[in-house]
All heavy atoms as an XYZ file, in Angstrom:
870
protein
N       0.119      1.567     12.684
C      -1.221      1.319     13.142
C      -1.553      2.346     14.224
O      -0.722      2.671     15.055
C      -1.321     -0.095     13.709
C      -2.654     -0.369     14.315
S      -2.860     -1.975     15.114
C      -1.943     -3.071     14.142
N      -2.778      2.799     14.166
C      -3.234      3.764     15.156
C      -4.658      3.402     15.563
O      -5.490      3.091     14.712
C      -3.178      5.171     14.554
C      -3.472      6.251     15.535
C      -3.224      7.608     14.918
C      -3.404      8.681     15.953
N      -3.177     10.004     15.402
N      -4.902      3.441     16.854
C      -6.239      3.180     17.381
C      -6.867      4.523     17.735
O      -6.328      5.273     18.548
C      -6.194      2.283     18.638
C      -5.365      1.026     18.400
C      -7.602      1.956     19.103
C      -5.903      0.073     17.401
N      -7.995      4.823     17.123
C      -8.696      6.080     17.396
C      -9.461      5.961     18.710
O      -9.670      4.863     19.232
C      -9.660      6.400     16.243
C      -8.998      6.490     14.888
C      -7.955      7.591     14.803
O      -8.051      8.612     15.466
N      -6.936      7.358     13.988
N      -9.888      7.064     19.233
C     -10.614      7.068     20.515
C     -11.918      6.286     20.443
O     -12.366      5.731     21.429
C     -10.907      8.502     20.950
C      -9.664      9.208     21.387
C      -9.953     10.580     21.887
N      -8.683     11.217     22.205
C      -8.570     12.229     23.000
N      -9.626     12.758     23.553
N      -7.386     12.734     23.238
N     -12.518      6.269     19.247
C     -13.773      5.527     19.097
C     -13.534      4.038     18.832
O     -14.461      3.286     18.594
C     -14.626      6.123     17.985
C     -13.970      6.046     16.611
O     -12.811      5.574     16.503
O     -14.614      6.464     15.626
N     -12.255      3.600     18.875
C     -11.919      2.202     18.671
C     -11.602      1.841     17.231
O     -11.219      0.714     16.947
N     -11.786      2.797     16.333
C     -11.485      2.560     14.919
C      -9.988      2.304     14.740
O      -9.165      3.017     15.298
C     -11.905      3.769     14.075
C     -11.551      3.662     12.610
C     -12.270      2.532     11.905
O     -13.477      2.392     12.028
N     -11.525      1.723     11.188
N      -9.657      1.295     13.960
C      -8.261      0.954     13.700
C      -7.873      1.500     12.334
O      -8.529      1.212     11.331
C      -8.040     -0.568     13.749
C      -8.444     -1.113     15.119
C      -6.607     -0.922     13.398
C      -8.511     -2.624     15.192
N      -6.809      2.302     12.301
C      -6.282      2.866     11.062
C      -4.890      2.310     10.823
O      -4.077      2.239     11.746
C      -6.193      4.392     11.146
C      -7.554      5.046     11.079
O      -8.267      4.807     10.097
O      -7.906      5.796     12.014
N      -4.630      1.925      9.581
C      -3.338      1.378      9.208
C      -2.789      2.173      8.032
O      -3.460      2.323      7.008
C      -3.458     -0.115      8.810
C      -2.123     -0.645      8.310
C      -3.968     -0.937      9.975
N      -1.589      2.710      8.200
C      -0.902      3.375      7.096
C      -0.031      2.338      6.401
O       0.824      1.724      7.040
C      -0.032      4.531      7.596
C      -0.871      5.673      8.107
O      -1.897      6.015      7.531
N      -0.457      6.243      9.211
N      -0.275      2.144      5.126
C       0.481      1.173      4.344
C       1.177      1.930      3.221
O       0.544      2.343      2.251
C      -0.454      0.107      3.784
C       0.174     -1.046      3.049
C       1.102     -1.833      3.969
C      -0.888     -1.960      2.476
N       2.471      2.154      3.397
C       3.260      2.897      2.422
C       4.279      1.964      1.795
O       5.002      1.267      2.496
C       3.976      4.073      3.088
C       2.980      5.052      3.683
O       2.032      5.457      3.044
N       3.178      5.392      4.939
N       4.334      1.986      0.484
C       5.236      1.117     -0.248
C       6.006      1.949     -1.260
O       5.405      2.720     -2.011
C       4.435      0.028     -0.965
C       5.186     -0.967     -1.823
C       6.166     -1.774     -0.981
C       4.219     -1.885     -2.541
N       7.325      1.818     -1.267
C       8.166      2.518     -2.230
C       8.758      1.487     -3.174
O       9.403      0.533     -2.736
C       9.265      3.300     -1.524
C       8.706      4.420     -0.687
C       9.770      5.254     -0.047
C       9.067      6.328      0.788
N       9.984      7.299      1.309
N       8.526      1.671     -4.478
C       8.972      0.714     -5.471
C      10.011      1.331     -6.399
O       9.680      2.191     -7.219
C       7.787      0.241     -6.326
C       6.689     -0.539     -5.644
C       5.565     -0.834     -6.628
C       7.233     -1.830     -5.076
N      11.267      0.911     -6.306
C      12.242      1.322     -7.313
C      12.005      0.483     -8.571
O      11.851     -0.735     -8.483
C      13.589      1.005     -6.671
C      13.296     -0.028     -5.646
C      11.860      0.148     -5.233
N      11.938      1.133     -9.722
C      11.536      0.463    -10.956
C      12.569      0.688    -12.045
O      13.088      1.802    -12.206
C      10.162      1.011    -11.428
C       9.775      0.461    -12.776
C       9.091      0.713    -10.401
N      12.853     -0.362    -12.803
C      13.642     -0.262    -14.022
C      12.690     -0.409    -15.201
O      11.968     -1.405    -15.289
C      14.701     -1.364    -14.103
C      15.878     -1.078    -13.214
O      16.451     -0.006    -13.270
N      16.228     -2.043    -12.380
N      12.685      0.560    -16.101
C      11.833      0.514    -17.279
C      12.665     -0.071    -18.418
O      13.658      0.519    -18.823
C      11.319      1.923    -17.654
C      10.497      1.860    -18.930
C      10.507      2.504    -16.509
N      12.260     -1.237    -18.895
C      13.022     -1.897    -19.949
C      12.628     -1.347    -21.320
O      13.477     -1.056    -22.145
C      12.817     -3.429    -19.895
C      13.548     -4.112    -21.040
C      13.297     -3.969    -18.562
N      11.331     -1.181    -21.558
C      10.869     -0.633    -22.825
C       9.829      0.438    -22.559
O       8.957      0.272    -21.728
C      10.232     -1.728    -23.687
C      11.209     -2.693    -24.283
C      10.535     -3.621    -25.276
O       9.594     -3.179    -25.962
O      10.953     -4.777    -25.337
N       9.935      1.509    -23.294
C       8.945      2.578    -23.229
C       8.864      3.164    -24.629
O       9.856      3.684    -25.157
C       9.350      3.639    -22.197
C       8.348      4.757    -22.069
C       7.044      4.500    -21.660
C       8.696      6.070    -22.365
C       6.120      5.506    -21.540
C       7.770      7.090    -22.243
C       6.484      6.804    -21.828
O       5.564      7.803    -21.727
N       7.711      3.049    -25.265
C       7.568      3.365    -26.685
C       8.030      4.775    -27.046
O       8.640      4.990    -28.084
C       6.123      3.153    -27.114
N       7.788      5.724    -26.182
C       8.158      7.104    -26.504
C       9.646      7.363    -26.263
O      10.200      8.302    -26.779
C       7.293      8.062    -25.703
C       5.838      7.917    -26.107
C       4.957      8.887    -25.335
N       3.572      8.507    -25.549
C       2.749      8.084    -24.623
N       3.139      8.005    -23.381
N       1.527      7.762    -24.899
N      10.252      6.543    -25.438
C      11.694      6.541    -25.187
C      12.296      7.910    -24.895
O      13.391      8.227    -25.349
C      12.425      5.863    -26.340
C      13.760      5.298    -25.873
O      13.865      4.905    -24.701
O      14.682      5.261    -26.668
N      11.606      8.728    -24.151
C      12.121     10.039    -23.744
C      12.405     10.041    -22.252
O      12.068     10.980    -21.548
C      11.127     11.151    -24.091
C      10.996     11.353    -25.569
O      11.982     11.252    -26.299
N       9.789     11.632    -26.035
N      13.039      9.015    -21.775
C      13.276      8.909    -20.343
C      14.533      9.641    -19.893
O      14.928      9.540    -18.744
C      13.310      7.438    -19.918
C      11.965      6.721    -20.060
C      12.098      5.266    -19.644
C      10.877      7.397    -19.248
N      15.139     10.395    -20.785
C      16.256     11.258    -20.372
C      15.713     12.563    -19.780
O      16.382     13.218    -19.004
C      17.160     11.606    -21.570
C      17.821     10.431    -22.220
C      16.923      9.740    -23.259
O      15.813     10.165    -23.513
N      17.415      8.656    -23.819
N      14.485     12.896    -20.146
C      13.831     14.119    -19.683
C      13.263     13.889    -18.281
O      12.385     13.047    -18.083
C      12.717     14.500    -20.661
C      11.985     15.758    -20.264
O      12.513     16.541    -19.447
O      10.868     15.962    -20.778
N      13.782     14.637    -17.287
C      13.357     14.446    -15.893
C      11.869     14.709    -15.697
O      11.230     14.044    -14.876
C      14.185     15.327    -14.964
C      15.622     14.881    -14.867
C      16.381     15.679    -13.832
C      17.833     15.286    -13.881
N      18.307     14.752    -12.646
N      11.313     15.655    -16.433
C       9.885     15.939    -16.307
C       9.060     14.746    -16.782
O       8.031     14.402    -16.182
C       9.519     17.196    -17.098
N       9.503     14.101    -17.844
C       8.808     12.926    -18.362
C       8.896     11.766    -17.366
O       7.911     11.067    -17.122
C       9.402     12.525    -19.718
C       8.498     11.612    -20.503
O       7.291     11.589    -20.309
N       9.076     10.827    -21.387
N      10.058     11.576    -16.785
C      10.237     10.520    -15.782
C       9.343     10.787    -14.574
O       8.684      9.878    -14.064
C      11.717     10.399    -15.353
C      11.867      9.472    -14.157
C      12.574      9.916    -16.518
N       9.272     12.034    -14.120
C       8.430     12.375    -12.968
C       6.959     12.150    -13.289
O       6.199     11.649    -12.458
C       8.657     13.819    -12.524
C       7.931     14.181    -11.245
C       8.309     13.276    -10.086
O       9.482     13.040     -9.824
N       7.314     12.732     -9.401
N       6.543     12.496    -14.516
C       5.154     12.266    -14.929
C       4.841     10.775    -14.885
O       3.797     10.365    -14.366
C       4.929     12.827    -16.333
C       3.509     12.656    -16.848
C       3.358     13.173    -18.272
N       4.260     12.519    -19.208
C       4.070     11.312    -19.734
N       3.018     10.598    -19.374
N       4.919     10.801    -20.599
N       5.756      9.948    -15.398
C       5.550      8.500    -15.356
C       5.538      7.984    -13.920
O       4.718      7.116    -13.578
C       6.640      7.790    -16.158
C       6.489      7.834    -17.668
C       7.713      7.243    -18.333
C       5.238      7.096    -18.099
N       6.435      8.496    -13.073
C       6.439      8.115    -11.655
C       5.079      8.391    -11.030
O       4.525      7.545    -10.319
C       7.510      8.882    -10.883
C       8.907      8.343    -11.086
O       9.099      7.195    -11.451
N       9.886      9.197    -10.850
N       4.546      9.581    -11.287
C       3.262      9.977    -10.707
C       2.125      9.100    -11.222
O       1.275      8.649    -10.445
C       2.966     11.445    -10.998
C       3.925     12.390    -10.293
O       4.605     11.952     -9.333
O       4.015     13.567    -10.717
N       2.109      8.844    -12.541
C       1.046      8.015    -13.116
C       1.104      6.592    -12.573
O       0.078      6.020    -12.194
C       1.157      7.983    -14.644
C       0.723      9.257    -15.310
C       0.890      9.198    -16.825
O       1.648      8.384    -17.349
N       0.184     10.064    -17.525
N       2.302      6.022    -12.563
C       2.441      4.656    -12.053
C       2.114      4.581    -10.569
O       1.501      3.609    -10.112
C       3.855      4.132    -12.320
C       4.176      3.837    -13.778
C       5.663      3.546    -13.947
C       3.336      2.683    -14.301
N       2.492      5.585     -9.799
C       2.176      5.616     -8.368
C       0.668      5.616     -8.147
O       0.156      4.881     -7.290
C       2.797      6.849     -7.704
O       4.198      6.783     -7.748
N      -0.038      6.408     -8.923
C      -1.495      6.484     -8.791
C      -2.142      5.152     -9.164
O      -3.007      4.637     -8.431
C      -2.048      7.596     -9.682
C      -3.537      7.794     -9.542
C      -4.059      8.954    -10.364
O      -3.297      9.904    -10.628
O      -5.236      8.896    -10.749
N      -1.713      4.559    -10.268
C      -2.275      3.278    -10.706
C      -1.993      2.190     -9.679
O      -2.888      1.415     -9.314
C      -1.706      2.892    -12.088
C      -2.246      3.839    -13.163
C      -2.030      1.441    -12.431
C      -1.515      3.747    -14.490
N      -0.757      2.128     -9.198
C      -0.386      1.088     -8.240
C      -1.095      1.279     -6.899
O      -1.443      0.295     -6.240
C       1.130      1.061     -8.046
C       1.910      0.692     -9.294
S       1.620     -0.981     -9.832
C       2.577     -1.866     -8.647
N      -1.326      2.520     -6.487
C      -2.063      2.786     -5.254
C      -3.500      2.296     -5.389
O      -4.041      1.644     -4.485
C      -2.027      4.280     -4.904
O      -0.665      4.663     -4.657
C      -2.866      4.592     -3.678
N      -4.129      2.582     -6.525
C      -5.498      2.108     -6.755
C      -5.558      0.587     -6.757
O      -6.472     -0.005     -6.179
C      -6.042      2.666     -8.066
C      -6.293      4.143     -8.033
C      -6.622      4.719     -9.403
O      -6.625      4.014    -10.413
N      -6.895      6.012     -9.448
N      -4.584     -0.052     -7.402
C      -4.536     -1.515     -7.417
C      -4.364     -2.078     -6.009
O      -5.026     -3.049     -5.638
C      -3.392     -2.015     -8.301
C      -3.654     -1.813     -9.793
O      -4.807     -1.487    -10.172
O      -2.695     -1.980    -10.575
N      -3.490     -1.463     -5.219
C      -3.260     -1.923     -3.849
C      -4.532     -1.775     -3.009
O      -4.868     -2.668     -2.223
C      -2.109     -1.146     -3.212
N      -5.247     -0.670     -3.184
C      -6.492     -0.468     -2.437
C      -7.527     -1.529     -2.800
O      -8.238     -2.039     -1.932
C      -7.041      0.931     -2.707
C      -6.212      2.017     -2.060
C      -6.589      3.422     -2.505
O      -7.341      3.568     -3.504
O      -6.111      4.374     -1.862
N      -7.598     -1.878     -4.076
C      -8.535     -2.914     -4.512
C      -8.159     -4.280     -3.926
O      -9.015     -5.031     -3.473
C      -8.545     -2.990     -6.038
C      -9.573     -3.945     -6.593
C      -9.623     -3.931     -8.104
O      -9.308     -2.894     -8.719
O      -9.970     -4.984     -8.666
N      -6.872     -4.584     -3.911
C      -6.405     -5.845     -3.328
C      -6.729     -5.897     -1.842
O      -7.190     -6.927     -1.330
C      -4.895     -6.035     -3.582
C      -4.655     -6.299     -5.067
C      -4.323     -7.153     -2.717
C      -3.209     -6.187     -5.489
N      -6.518     -4.800     -1.141
C      -6.808     -4.757      0.298
C      -8.297     -4.968      0.548
O      -8.682     -5.709      1.451
C      -6.305     -3.437      0.922
C      -4.775     -3.446      0.952
C      -6.881     -3.234      2.319
C      -4.160     -2.117      1.258
N      -9.150     -4.326     -0.262
C     -10.602     -4.529     -0.101
C     -10.955     -6.008     -0.288
O     -11.740     -6.572      0.476
C     -11.377     -3.674     -1.104
C     -11.606     -2.257     -0.648
C     -12.626     -1.540     -1.527
N     -12.217     -1.462     -2.924
C     -11.410     -0.542     -3.444
N     -10.917      0.392     -2.668
N     -11.108     -0.543     -4.721
N     -10.362     -6.634     -1.300
C     -10.626     -8.053     -1.550
C     -10.157     -8.901     -0.378
O     -10.865     -9.827      0.053
C      -9.928     -8.508     -2.854
O     -10.410     -7.715     -3.941
C     -10.195     -9.976     -3.139
N      -8.969     -8.609      0.143
C      -8.465     -9.349      1.295
C      -9.400     -9.194      2.493
O      -9.714    -10.179      3.186
C      -7.056     -8.876      1.668
C      -5.928     -9.267      0.718
C      -4.644     -8.529      1.084
C      -5.717    -10.767      0.715
N      -9.850     -7.971      2.751
C     -10.727     -7.742      3.896
C     -12.062     -8.457      3.722
O     -12.579     -9.033      4.672
C     -10.951     -6.238      4.099
C      -9.757     -5.558      4.730
C     -10.030     -4.096      4.999
O     -10.101     -3.303      4.065
N     -10.173     -3.764      6.259
N     -12.609     -8.409      2.512
C     -13.876     -9.098      2.262
C     -13.732    -10.609      2.459
O     -14.674    -11.276      2.874
C     -14.374     -8.809      0.844
C     -14.855     -7.393      0.661
C     -15.098     -7.027     -0.796
O     -14.953     -7.905     -1.681
O     -15.420     -5.859     -1.051
N     -12.545    -11.123      2.177
C     -12.273    -12.559      2.320
C     -11.874    -12.937      3.745
O     -11.717    -14.118      4.048
C     -11.151    -12.975      1.370
O     -11.497    -12.697      0.047
N     -11.647    -11.935      4.597
C     -11.213    -12.196      5.964
C      -9.751    -12.604      6.045
O      -9.341    -13.245      7.006
N      -8.978    -12.230      5.040
C      -7.560    -12.608      4.979
C      -6.693    -11.454      5.490
O      -6.595    -10.411      4.845
C      -7.189    -12.965      3.545
S      -5.441    -13.352      3.346
N      -6.054    -11.665      6.607
C      -5.171    -10.656      7.206
C      -3.733    -10.915      6.755
O      -2.854    -11.240      7.547
C      -5.293    -10.695      8.726
C      -4.505     -9.604      9.424
O      -3.986     -8.704      8.737
O      -4.400     -9.664     10.662
N      -3.491    -10.772      5.452
C      -2.187    -11.090      4.862
C      -1.070    -10.182      5.366
O       0.096    -10.576      5.356
C      -2.270    -11.003      3.340
N      -1.393     -8.986      5.811
C      -0.378     -8.057      6.303
C      -0.093     -8.228      7.795
O       0.751     -7.534      8.351
C      -0.783     -6.608      6.008
C      -0.848     -6.309      4.547
C      -2.077     -6.131      3.928
C       0.300     -6.220      3.782
C      -2.138     -5.860      2.571
C       0.253     -5.960      2.428
C      -0.983     -5.785      1.820
N      -0.803     -9.120      8.456
C      -0.541     -9.405      9.868
C      -0.945     -8.280     10.806
O      -0.316     -8.086     11.849
N      -2.005     -7.571     10.466
C      -2.461     -6.463     11.311
C      -2.906     -6.986     12.674
O      -2.630     -6.376     13.708
C      -3.601     -5.681     10.622
C      -3.178     -5.211      9.227
C      -4.072     -4.520     11.486
C      -1.906     -4.394      9.191
N      -3.560     -8.137     12.701
C      -3.977     -8.737     13.964
C      -2.789     -9.043     14.864
O      -2.830     -8.802     16.069
N      -1.716     -9.556     14.291
C      -0.503     -9.848     15.071
C       0.089     -8.566     15.657
O       0.562     -8.554     16.790
C       0.539    -10.536     14.200
C       0.178    -11.927     13.828
C       0.495    -12.809     14.994
N       0.089    -14.170     14.685
C      -0.134    -15.080     15.593
N      -0.016    -14.780     16.851
N      -0.487    -16.281     15.250
N       0.073     -7.501     14.869
C       0.574     -6.219     15.377
C      -0.323     -5.703     16.492
O       0.163     -5.135     17.475
C       0.662     -5.201     14.251
C       1.741     -5.522     13.241
C       1.836     -4.461     12.164
O       1.582     -3.283     12.414
N       2.188     -4.876     10.962
N      -1.621     -5.901     16.333
C      -2.568     -5.470     17.367
C      -2.326     -6.242     18.665
O      -2.319     -5.652     19.749
C      -4.000     -5.673     16.865
C      -5.117     -5.111     17.728
C      -5.014     -3.593     17.811
C      -6.466     -5.506     17.161
N      -2.096     -7.554     18.561
C      -1.800     -8.374     19.747
C      -0.552     -7.849     20.455
O      -0.518     -7.719     21.676
C      -1.587     -9.852     19.356
C      -2.882    -10.474     18.895
C      -0.997    -10.647     20.508
C      -2.711    -11.842     18.247
N       0.473     -7.540     19.675
C       1.754     -7.134     20.258
C       1.714     -5.729     20.839
O       2.286     -5.474     21.900
C       2.856     -7.215     19.199
N       1.061     -4.815     20.166
C       1.090     -3.403     20.587
C      -0.047     -3.004     21.516
O       0.104     -2.105     22.339
C       1.056     -2.497     19.359
C       2.292     -2.607     18.509
C       2.219     -1.648     17.362
N       3.372     -1.801     16.486
C       3.508     -1.192     15.347
N       2.561     -0.377     14.923
N       4.577     -1.383     14.612
N      -1.201     -3.615     21.318
C      -2.397     -3.224     22.080
C      -3.106     -4.475     22.615
O      -4.240     -4.772     22.225
C      -3.357     -2.429     21.191
C      -2.744     -1.217     20.546
C      -2.274     -1.264     19.236
C      -2.632     -0.012     21.240
C      -1.715     -0.149     18.626
C      -2.083      1.109     20.639
C      -1.616      1.029     19.332
O      -1.068      2.128     18.732
N      -2.470     -5.208     23.519
C      -3.073     -6.473     23.989
C      -4.436     -6.289     24.665
O      -5.308     -7.152     24.533
C      -2.037     -7.036     24.961
C      -1.122     -5.909     25.293
C      -1.190     -4.932     24.163
N      -4.643     -5.197     25.357
C      -5.937     -4.978     26.022
C      -7.046     -4.800     24.988
O      -8.157     -5.324     25.160
C      -5.864     -3.760     26.940
N      -6.742     -4.079     23.929
C      -7.744     -3.885     22.870
C      -8.005     -5.211     22.166
O      -9.148     -5.550     21.854
C      -7.289     -2.791     21.886
C      -7.301     -1.445     22.602
C      -8.168     -2.767     20.649
C      -6.749     -0.296     21.819
N      -6.926     -5.970     21.914
C      -7.080     -7.266     21.242
C      -8.051     -8.169     22.008
O      -8.894     -8.835     21.405
C      -5.718     -7.951     21.104
C      -5.839     -9.334     20.552
C      -5.750    -10.495     21.250
C      -6.100     -9.708     19.202
N      -5.922    -11.576     20.413
C      -6.145    -11.115     19.141
C      -6.298     -8.991     18.028
C      -6.375    -11.814     17.965
C      -6.527     -9.679     16.844
C      -6.564    -11.074     16.825
N      -7.952     -8.160     23.332
C      -8.817     -9.013     24.145
C     -10.277     -8.578     24.094
O     -11.175     -9.382     24.322
C      -8.339     -9.016     25.597
C      -7.030     -9.754     25.784
C      -6.557     -9.675     27.224
C      -5.189    -10.336     27.356
N      -4.643    -10.206     28.701
N     -10.502     -7.302     23.782
C     -11.869     -6.780     23.804
C     -12.564     -6.807     22.439
O     -13.732     -6.437     22.350
C     -11.860     -5.349     24.338
O     -11.248     -4.484     23.400
N     -11.865     -7.225     21.382
C     -12.483     -7.209     20.054
C     -12.647     -8.616     19.495
O     -11.925     -9.531     19.848
C     -11.663     -6.365     19.040
C     -11.547     -4.933     19.472
C     -10.309     -6.979     18.764
N     -13.617     -8.752     18.633
C     -13.786     -9.969     17.842
C     -13.123     -9.657     16.495
O     -13.698     -8.990     15.650
C     -15.261    -10.302     17.667
C     -15.472    -11.545     16.830
O     -14.599    -11.971     16.060
N     -16.647    -12.131     16.968
N     -11.895    -10.142     16.318
C     -11.088     -9.757     15.161
C     -11.758    -10.115     13.841
O     -11.671     -9.371     12.871
C      -9.698    -10.374     15.246
C      -8.777     -9.900     14.171
C      -8.143    -10.662     13.242
C      -8.387     -8.558     13.905
N      -7.387     -9.873     12.415
C      -7.527     -8.573     12.809
C      -8.696     -7.332     14.489
C      -6.955     -7.432     12.268
C      -8.133     -6.186     13.956
C      -7.278     -6.240     12.865
N     -12.453    -11.242     13.785
C     -13.118    -11.635     12.543
C     -14.184    -10.624     12.120
O     -14.425    -10.445     10.927
C     -13.734    -13.025     12.668
C     -12.678    -14.105     12.777
O     -11.577    -13.957     12.257
N     -13.004    -15.177     13.477
N     -14.808     -9.981     13.094
C     -15.817     -8.972     12.777
C     -15.193     -7.581     12.582
O     -15.688     -6.768     11.824
C     -16.878     -8.912     13.868
C     -17.753    -10.129     13.889
C     -18.833    -10.018     14.946
C     -19.687    -11.280     14.930
N     -20.740    -11.246     15.940
N     -14.119     -7.307     13.302
C     -13.474     -5.982     13.240
C     -12.597     -5.797     12.004
O     -12.508     -4.707     11.465
C     -12.620     -5.746     14.490
C     -13.393     -5.613     15.770
C     -14.163     -4.314     15.861
O     -13.698     -3.298     15.326
O     -15.238     -4.332     16.483
N     -11.927     -6.868     11.568
C     -10.954     -6.738     10.486
C     -11.520     -6.103      9.206
O     -10.872     -5.236      8.615
C     -10.300     -8.087     10.183
C      -9.342     -8.008      9.026
C      -8.166     -7.262      9.115
C      -9.618     -8.651      7.827
C      -7.288     -7.167      8.047
C      -8.745     -8.567      6.764
C      -7.587     -7.823      6.876
O      -6.725     -7.721      5.819
N     -12.718     -6.477      8.757
C     -13.236     -5.842      7.545
C     -13.444     -4.327      7.667
O     -13.516     -3.620      6.669
C     -14.572     -6.548      7.305
C     -14.427     -7.863      7.990
C     -13.568     -7.576      9.199
N     -13.512     -3.822      8.912
C     -13.731     -2.393      9.136
C     -12.443     -1.603      9.360
O     -12.493     -0.388      9.571
C     -14.674     -2.186     10.323
C     -16.059     -2.756     10.050
O     -16.488     -2.729      8.880
O     -16.695     -3.250     10.999
N     -11.299     -2.286      9.359
C     -10.021     -1.583      9.519
C      -9.855     -0.644      8.336
O     -10.089     -1.017      7.183
C      -8.838     -2.586      9.584
C      -7.510     -1.864      9.531
C      -8.938     -3.428     10.843
N      -9.470      0.609      8.630
C      -9.249      1.585      7.549
C      -7.780      1.568      7.155
O      -6.910      1.851      7.975
C      -9.636      2.990      7.994
C     -11.121      3.204      8.083
C     -11.459      4.648      8.308
N     -10.848      5.135      9.545
C     -11.404      6.022     10.348
N     -12.559      6.548     10.050
N     -10.785      6.407     11.441
N      -7.533      1.208      5.909
C      -6.188      1.237      5.367
C      -5.991      2.545      4.607
O      -6.848      2.941      3.816
C      -5.962      0.068      4.403
C      -5.713     -1.239      5.085
C      -6.763     -2.043      5.496
C      -4.413     -1.676      5.310
C      -6.525     -3.254      6.110
C      -4.166     -2.884      5.933
C      -5.229     -3.669      6.334
N      -4.885      3.200      4.867
C      -4.491      4.413      4.144
C      -3.262      4.017      3.342
O      -2.169      3.895      3.887
C      -4.188      5.546      5.120
C      -5.324      5.797      6.075
N      -6.436      6.513      5.723
C      -5.522      5.382      7.348
C      -7.270      6.557      6.758
N      -6.739      5.868      7.749
N      -3.476      3.786      2.059
C      -2.464      3.180      1.208
C      -1.824      4.210      0.305
O      -2.510      5.046     -0.278
C      -3.109      2.074      0.345
O      -3.830      1.194      1.196
C      -2.072      1.313     -0.444
N      -0.502      4.132      0.178
C       0.232      4.992     -0.748
C       1.385      4.198     -1.343
O       2.271      3.752     -0.614
C       0.762      6.244     -0.051
C       1.545      7.167     -0.956
C       0.711      7.697     -2.122
O      -0.401      8.176     -1.913
N       1.223      7.593     -3.316
N       1.347      4.017     -2.655
C       2.446      3.382     -3.371
C       3.187      4.483     -4.119
O       2.583      5.276     -4.828
C       1.948      2.311     -4.366
C       3.112      1.703     -5.137
C       1.156      1.232     -3.636
N       4.500      4.540     -3.927
C       5.335      5.535     -4.595
C       6.308      4.804     -5.523
O       7.110      3.993     -5.065
C       6.121      6.377     -3.579
O       5.186      6.973     -2.670
C       6.941      7.454     -4.265
N       6.190      5.091     -6.813
C       7.066      4.489     -7.809
C       8.207      5.465     -8.097
O       7.984      6.657     -8.255
C       6.291      4.170     -9.106
C       7.220      3.698    -10.207
C       5.218      3.120     -8.828
N       9.421      4.921     -8.175
C      10.594      5.728     -8.501
C      11.370      5.012     -9.599
O      11.966      3.961     -9.358
C      11.469      5.903     -7.251
C      12.689      6.793     -7.505
O      12.652      7.598     -8.455
O      13.658      6.667     -6.746
N      11.333      5.580    -10.804
C      12.064      4.988    -11.911
C      13.547      5.262    -11.683
O      13.972      6.412    -11.642
C      11.590      5.564    -13.270
C      10.131      5.182    -13.509
C      12.489      5.071    -14.405
C       9.510      5.802    -14.746
N      14.314      4.190    -11.494
C      15.740      4.330    -11.187
C      16.622      3.961    -12.370
O      17.829      4.209    -12.335
C      16.129      3.477     -9.956
C      15.434      3.987     -8.721
C      15.825      2.003    -10.180
N      16.049      3.366    -13.391
C      16.826      2.994    -14.579
C      15.905      2.762    -15.739
O      14.708      2.575    -15.591
N      16.492      2.789    -16.958
C      15.658      2.532    -18.132
C      16.493      1.889    -19.226
O      17.699      2.068    -19.299
C      15.007      3.826    -18.628
C      16.016      4.863    -19.061
O      16.610      4.721    -20.114
N      16.199      5.878    -18.251
N      15.809      1.128    -20.044
C      16.463      0.459    -21.145
C      17.253     -0.751    -20.698
O      17.469     -0.983    -19.513
N      17.659     -1.517    -21.665
C      18.455     -2.699    -21.374
C      19.842     -2.276    -20.898
O      20.410     -2.842    -19.984
C      18.542     -3.608    -22.606
C      17.148     -4.130    -22.925
C      19.499     -4.763    -22.372
C      17.039     -4.866    -24.219
N      20.376     -1.212    -21.494
C      21.656     -0.651    -21.085
C      21.453      0.754    -20.567
O      20.826      1.578    -21.239
C      22.647     -0.618    -22.257
C      22.985     -1.960    -22.889
C      23.810     -1.754    -24.126
C      23.714     -2.838    -21.892
N      21.937      1.046    -19.408
C      21.814      2.411    -18.851
C      23.057      3.196    -19.148
O      24.137      2.779    -19.085
C      21.575      2.358    -17.345
C      20.166      1.928    -17.030
O      19.240      2.191    -17.808
N      19.989      1.250    -15.917
């Protein structure tokens, strides 16, 4: 979490997902370039999904990630000066989901 000089709250949300692919129709997961392409595609899709979920949470006023609690702990003076219910929807989340295929098939 970072507080900008203008009071804007920015949150970096980075998630790394190790993934096992059980079935893949093209079944060319021995090729590192193919695995990297799938990693990149899945990372992009999952990042977009996470951003949509965060927007929904903010619109609902649901602080599921506990950003307010972190603000209380790290920046108590700022916490006292803000109306969290009004500020939370304006928090800027910078989301990045990184998928890493670590295995494939039923038997590796």
